C-alpha positions in Angstrom: -9.8 -3.8 -24.1 -11.1 -7.0 -25.6 -11.6 -9.9 -23.1 -9.5 -12.2 -24.8 -6.6 -9.8 -25.1 -6.9 -8.9 -21.4 -6.7 -12.6 -20.3 -3.6 -13.0 -22.3 -1.7 -9.8 -21.1 -2.8 -10.3 -17.3 -1.3 -13.8 -17.7 -4.6 -15.4 -16.5 -4.4 -17.6 -19.7 -1.1 -18.1 -21.5 -2.3 -18.2 -25.2 -4.8 -15.6 -26.8 -6.3 -18.5 -28.8 -7.0 -20.5 -25.7 -8.5 -17.3 -24.2 -10.8 -17.0 -27.2 -11.9 -20.6 -26.8 -12.6 -20.4 -23.0 -14.7 -17.3 -23.7 -16.6 -18.8 -26.5 -17.6 -21.9 -24.6 -19.2 -19.5 -21.8 -16.5 -20.0 -19.1 -16.0 -16.3 -18.7 -18.4 -13.8 -17.3 -18.3 -10.1 -16.9 -20.4 -8.5 -14.2 -22.3 -11.6 -14.0 -23.1 -11.9 -17.7 -21.6 -14.4 -20.3 -18.7 -12.9 -22.1 -17.6 -13.1 -25.8 -13.8 -12.8 -26.9 -14.5 -9.3 -28.1 -16.5 -8.1 -25.0 -15.0 -4.8 -23.6 -13.4 -5.1 -20.4 -13.0 -1.9 -18.3 -11.4 -0.9 -14.9 -13.9 -1.9 -12.1 -15.6 -4.7 -13.8 -15.8 -8.2 -11.9 -14.8 -11.1 -14.1 -15.6 -14.8 -13.2 -13.3 -17.4 -14.9 -14.3 -21.1 -14.6 -11.2 -23.2 -14.9 -11.5 -27.1 -14.9 -10.9 -27.3 -11.1 -11.7 -23.8 -9.8 -13.6 -20.7 -10.3 -11.7 -17.4 -9.9 -13.5 -13.9 -9.2 -11.4 -11.0 -9.7 -11.8 -7.3 -10.0 -10.1 -5.6 -13.1 -7.9 -2.7 -11.9 -6.4 -1.8 -15.1 -7.6 -2.5 -18.8 -5.1 -0.4 -20.8 -3.0 -2.4 -23.1 0.1 -0.2 -23.0 0.1 -0.2 -19.2 -0.3 -4.1 -19.0 2.6 -4.6 -21.4 5.0 -2.5 -19.2 3.8 -3.5 -15.7 3.5 -6.5 -13.7 0.4 -8.7 -14.3 -0.7 -8.6 -10.7 -1.4 -4.8 -11.2 -3.9 -5.7 -13.8 -6.6 -7.3 -11.4 -7.4 -8.1 -7.6 -8.5 -11.5 -6.7 -11.8 -11.5 -4.8 -12.5 -15.1 -4.5 -11.1 -18.4 -5.5 -13.2 -21.5 -4.9 -12.5 -25.4 -5.9 -15.1 -27.1 -7.9 -15.5 -30.8 -8.8 -14.6 -31.9 -12.2 -18.1 -33.1 -12.8 -19.7 -29.8 -11.7 -20.6 -27.3 -14.1 -20.1 -23.8 -12.3 -22.8 -22.2 -14.9 
């Protein structure tokens, strides 16, 4: 599944256009590498998302569109780490 679609369906980001923008600026990484909106996400991948005041690290548990539409978004991922960052700090 595409990264922007995964972020939307798992409700980590509310709109797909915002998910596209955040991945385009380099605020999302898959397995330590910068992601693009069209990057493929698979179960077992580790995703880092840099929000304005926090960085969220999670493991993808399910990346199937049909399953994500029918189940709770909590079934899509497991949070590994969440840390606060200063507004002036650039996580990467």
